[in-house]
C-alpha positions in Angstrom: -191.1 141.3 -84.1 -189.3 142.0 -87.3 -188.3 145.7 -87.4 -188.1 147.5 -90.7 -187.6 151.1 -92.0 -189.1 152.6 -95.1 -186.8 153.1 -98.1 -186.3 156.7 -99.4 -189.0 157.7 -101.9 -186.3 158.4 -104.6 -185.2 154.7 -104.3 -188.7 153.4 -104.4 -189.6 155.5 -107.4 -186.6 154.2 -109.4 -188.0 150.6 -108.9 -191.4 151.3 -110.3 -191.1 154.3 -112.6 -191.3 152.4 -115.9 -194.6 150.7 -115.0 -198.1 152.1 -115.6 -200.1 150.0 -113.1 -198.6 149.4 -109.7 -199.9 147.7 -106.6 -198.5 148.9 -103.2 -199.0 146.1 -100.7 -198.8 146.7 -97.0 -198.5 144.2 -94.1 -200.7 144.5 -91.1 -198.4 142.9 -88.6 -194.7 143.8 -87.9 -194.2 146.6 -90.3 -197.4 148.2 -89.2 -196.2 148.3 -85.6 -192.9 149.9 -86.4 -194.6 152.4 -88.7 -192.9 151.3 -91.9 -195.5 149.4 -93.9 -199.0 149.4 -92.6 -202.2 150.8 -94.2 -201.3 154.3 -93.3 -197.8 154.0 -94.8 -199.3 152.5 -98.0 -201.4 155.6 -98.3 -198.4 157.9 -97.7 -196.2 156.2 -100.3 -199.0 156.0 -102.8 -199.7 159.7 -102.5 -196.0 160.6 -102.7 -195.6 158.5 -105.9 -198.7 160.0 -107.5 -197.4 163.5 -106.9 -194.0 162.6 -108.3 -195.5 161.1 -111.4 -197.9 164.0 -111.8 -195.0 166.5 -111.8 -193.6 164.5 -114.7 -196.9 164.6 -116.5 -197.2 160.8 -116.4 -200.3 158.7 -115.9 -199.6 155.9 -113.5 -202.3 153.9 -111.8 -201.4 153.1 -108.2 -203.6 150.6 -106.3 -203.4 150.4 -102.5 -203.9 147.3 -100.4 -202.9 146.0 -97.0 -203.2 142.5 -95.8 -202.9 140.9 -92.4 -199.6 139.1 -93.1 -197.5 138.8 -96.3 -195.9 135.5 -95.1 -199.0 133.2 -95.1 -200.8 131.8 -98.2 -204.4 132.5 -97.1 -203.6 136.2 -96.7 -201.5 136.5 -99.8 -203.9 134.8 -102.2 -206.2 137.8 -102.5 -203.2 139.9 -103.5 -202.2 137.3 -106.1 -205.7 137.3 -107.5 -205.8 141.0 -107.7 -202.5 141.0 -109.6 -203.5 138.2 -112.0 -206.9 139.7 -112.8 -206.1 143.4 -112.7 -203.3 143.7 -115.2 -200.9 144.9 -112.5 -197.4 145.2 -113.8 -195.4 145.5 -110.6 -195.8 145.2 -106.8 -194.2 147.3 -104.2 -194.2 145.4 -100.9 -194.1 147.3 -97.6 -193.7 144.0 -95.8 -190.4 142.7 -94.5 -188.0 140.8 -96.7 -189.9 137.6 -95.9 -193.0 139.2 -97.4 -191.1 140.2 -100.6 -189.8 136.6 -101.0 -193.2 135.1 -100.3 -195.0 137.3 -102.8 -192.3 136.8 -105.4 -192.7 133.0 -105.3 -196.5 133.4 -105.9 -196.3 136.1 -108.5 -193.9 134.5 -111.0 -194.8 136.8 -113.9 -194.8 140.1 -111.9 -191.8 141.8 -110.3 -192.1 142.4 -106.5 -189.9 145.3 -105.2 -189.0 146.0 -101.5 -190.3 149.2 -100.1 -188.6 148.9 -96.7 -185.3 147.8 -95.4 -185.6 144.9 -93.0 -183.5 145.6 -90.0 -183.7 143.0 -87.2 -185.7 141.1 -84.6 -186.5 143.7 -81.9 -188.8 145.3 -79.4 -190.0 148.8 -78.6 -188.1 150.1 -75.7 -189.9 153.5 -75.8 -192.3 155.1 -78.2 -190.7 155.3 -81.6 -187.5 153.4 -80.6 -186.9 149.7 -81.5 -183.8 147.8 -80.4 -182.5 144.5 -81.7 -182.9 141.7 -79.1 -182.6 138.4 -81.0 -180.4 137.2 -83.8 -182.5 134.2 -84.7 -179.5 131.9 -84.3 -181.6 128.8 -83.9 -180.0 127.5 -80.6 -181.2 129.7 -77.7 -179.1 130.0 -74.6 -181.2 132.6 -72.8 -181.6 130.2 -69.9 -177.9 130.7 -69.1 -177.7 134.4 -69.7 -180.7 135.7 -67.7 -183.0 136.1 -70.7 -180.7 138.6 -72.5 -179.2 137.5 -75.8 -175.4 137.8 -76.0 -175.5 137.0 -79.8 -177.6 140.0 -80.6 -176.8 142.4 -77.8 -173.1 142.0 -77.4 -171.3 143.8 -80.2 -168.8 140.9 -80.4 -171.4 138.1 -79.8 -169.3 136.8 -77.0 -170.7 133.6 -75.4 -168.5 133.7 -72.3 -168.2 137.3 -71.4 -167.7 140.1 -70.6 -164.7 141.3 -72.5 -162.4 144.0 -71.2 -163.5 146.8 -73.5 -166.6 148.1 -71.8 -166.7 151.1 -69.5 -169.5 152.3 -67.2 -171.9 149.8 -68.8 -171.3 150.9 -72.3 -169.6 149.1 -75.2 -166.2 150.2 -76.5 -167.5 150.7 -80.0 -169.7 153.6 -78.8 -170.9 155.3 -75.6 -174.5 155.1 -77.0 -174.3 151.2 -77.1 -175.1 149.3 -74.0 -172.6 146.5 -73.1 -174.6 143.3 -73.6 -172.7 141.5 -70.9 -173.2 144.4 -68.4 -176.9 143.9 -69.0 -176.6 140.2 -68.4 -174.5 140.4 -65.2 -176.8 143.2 -63.8 -179.9 141.1 -64.5 -178.5 137.9 -63.0 -177.2 139.7 -59.9 -180.7 141.1 -59.4 -182.2 137.6 -59.8 -179.6 135.9 -57.6 -178.5 133.6 -60.4 -175.0 135.0 -61.1 -173.4 131.6 -60.3 -174.8 130.3 -63.6 -172.2 132.4 -65.5 -169.5 130.0 -64.1 -170.9 127.5 -66.6 -168.7 127.4 -69.7 -170.7 127.8 -72.9 -169.0 125.7 -75.6 -168.3 127.0 -79.1 -171.4 127.3 -81.2 -172.6 124.9 -83.9 -173.5 127.6 -86.4 -175.3 125.1 -88.6 -178.5 126.2 -86.7 -178.0 129.7 -87.9 -177.0 130.5 -91.5 -174.3 127.9 -92.1 -176.7 125.2 -93.1 -178.6 127.2 -95.8 -182.2 128.4 -95.5 -183.8 127.1 -92.3 -187.2 125.6 -91.9 -189.5 124.5 -89.0 -192.0 121.6 -89.6 -194.9 121.0 -87.4 -196.0 117.5 -88.2 -199.3 117.9 -86.3 -200.4 120.7 -88.6 -199.3 118.8 -91.7 -201.3 115.7 -90.7 -204.4 117.8 -90.0 -204.2 119.4 -93.4 -203.6 116.0 -95.1 -206.7 114.7 -93.2 -208.9 117.6 -94.3 -207.8 117.1 -97.9 -208.7 113.4 -97.8 -212.2 114.3 -96.5 -212.9 116.8 -99.2 
């Protein structure tokens, strides 16, 4: 999932303090799971802002909402309608950066501000702790590395590791950081597939990552279905 962390209230307040009617929009998927931007967090941020404005003797109307996902049109449209019809002057999104982008494209006359810092693609390794496990590089080699990503989990993103800097399974940059290649080798030893590491992984074509500009995935089956339904109606 996409892992995010809520911005400090002081920073959030600076974004919206000149507006008199604000919508705080939560996201019911990723940022809910990592306790950064779900319905509960919307309520917490809204209450904190109300108290802050009250201390300044300012009347600011704050509206709360939380939708299933901020990255799909059918879920975003009710928010867009509420903004268009309700005289809302600014939106604070507690979704990830994708949600902020997506809302901004659909609310061309209203500013959308980020209420969280989007961190990485990760997983919960224990209650309250999320760790980055995927860099979204667009050309997965997890079949070669035992299901553990060297791009995200090796501090140097080495493809043919390990390097000589790790000690006792920890990275040279910090004793708190696991050596990604130690994890890979240990996993493949356990699975009896260590010989696969003798295969040389060639230099990456980074055009599948960020070198080629914004990436997109097109599912022609879904497009043709939508086109067909539009023709029927």
